[in-house]
C-alpha atoms as one frame of an Amber mdcrd trajectory, in Angstrom:
protein
   3.672 -31.203 -12.986  -0.022 -30.780 -12.222  -0.877 -28.030  -9.785  -3.267
 -28.698  -6.938  -4.632 -25.196  -7.420  -4.547 -24.044 -11.070  -4.608 -20.439
  -9.907  -2.212 -17.521 -10.117  -1.403 -15.596  -6.946  -0.773 -11.864  -7.368
   1.110 -10.415  -4.421   1.070  -6.614  -4.322   4.275  -5.320  -2.732   4.714
  -1.932  -4.408   2.969   0.245  -1.848   4.622   3.140  -0.070   3.534   1.676
   3.298   2.920   5.076   4.818   1.285   3.436   7.838   4.072   0.929   8.549
   6.492   1.543  11.399   9.088  -0.677  13.031   9.106  -1.378  16.772  11.494
   1.589  17.145   9.062   3.921  15.375  11.042   4.106  12.139   9.120   4.248
   8.888   9.675   1.165   6.685   8.044  -0.552   3.747   6.485  -3.980   4.283
   8.895  -5.424   1.742  11.754  -4.704   4.149   9.952  -5.217   7.467  11.732
  -7.929   9.478   9.760 -10.464  11.450  11.032 -11.988  14.716  12.631 -14.885
  12.788  14.731 -12.400  10.767  12.960 -12.961   7.454  11.125 -10.111   5.781
   7.352 -10.033   5.538   7.558 -10.413   1.751   9.970 -13.370   1.971   7.712
 -15.080   4.499   4.666 -14.506   2.282   6.508 -16.007  -0.690   7.547 -19.023
   1.375   3.941 -19.606   2.461   2.432 -19.214  -1.024   5.161 -21.413  -2.493
   4.308 -24.205  -0.068   0.966 -24.538  -1.885   0.910 -25.808  -5.452  -0.290
 -22.672  -7.221   0.283 -22.452 -10.960   2.209 -19.203 -10.640   3.055 -16.441
  -8.182   3.376 -12.886  -9.488   4.927 -10.281  -7.206   4.496  -6.608  -8.113
   7.251  -4.553  -6.468   8.102  -0.861  -6.352  11.745  -1.008  -7.370  14.330
  -3.390  -8.788  16.071  -3.866  -5.426  12.856  -5.337  -3.962  13.431  -8.378
  -6.179  16.587  -9.371  -4.282  14.906 -12.232  -2.495  15.613 -15.913  -2.361
  12.780 -17.544  -4.293  11.660 -20.774  -2.649  12.705 -23.877  -4.529  10.236
 -25.509  -6.901   8.174 -22.368  -7.296   7.226 -20.310 -10.287   7.682 -16.697
  -9.206   7.617 -13.723 -11.547   8.606 -10.260 -10.339   7.191  -7.160 -12.052
   8.412  -3.646 -11.216   5.653  -1.035 -11.075   7.406   2.095 -12.307   4.245
   4.087 -11.562   3.541   2.766  -8.064   2.722   6.276  -6.869  -0.477   5.949
  -8.949  -1.832   3.550  -6.348  -2.813  -0.047  -5.819  -4.918  -0.239  -8.988
  -1.797   0.294 -11.118  -0.068  -2.620  -9.360  -3.110  -4.845  -9.701  -3.367
  -4.046 -13.420   0.294  -4.993 -13.907  -0.171  -8.225 -11.975  -3.250  -9.227
 -13.949  -1.577  -8.402 -17.263   1.403 -10.518 -16.210  -0.900 -13.409 -15.340
  -2.556 -13.381 -18.754   0.678 -13.464 -20.743
């Protein structure tokens, strides 16, 4: 199948989200933040990116449990766990880029 956009999307989702809070003031990571429709921010992002014909979507997450999502049908999604996420965004970006070149 030819892709309309022969590009790889790298979605960085391994941050600690120190600035994120729920409406009740609780601290939460964006991966687990629920939107009004009940879906998480990460799931919604994946649904949106999957609706476009990108060659591949790479998601860099902080831990294995963050990969427990329902990948949209007809999409090529690869999850990579950043075991050194505390080293910052650059470590996640490097993992995503290395995954895209494989």
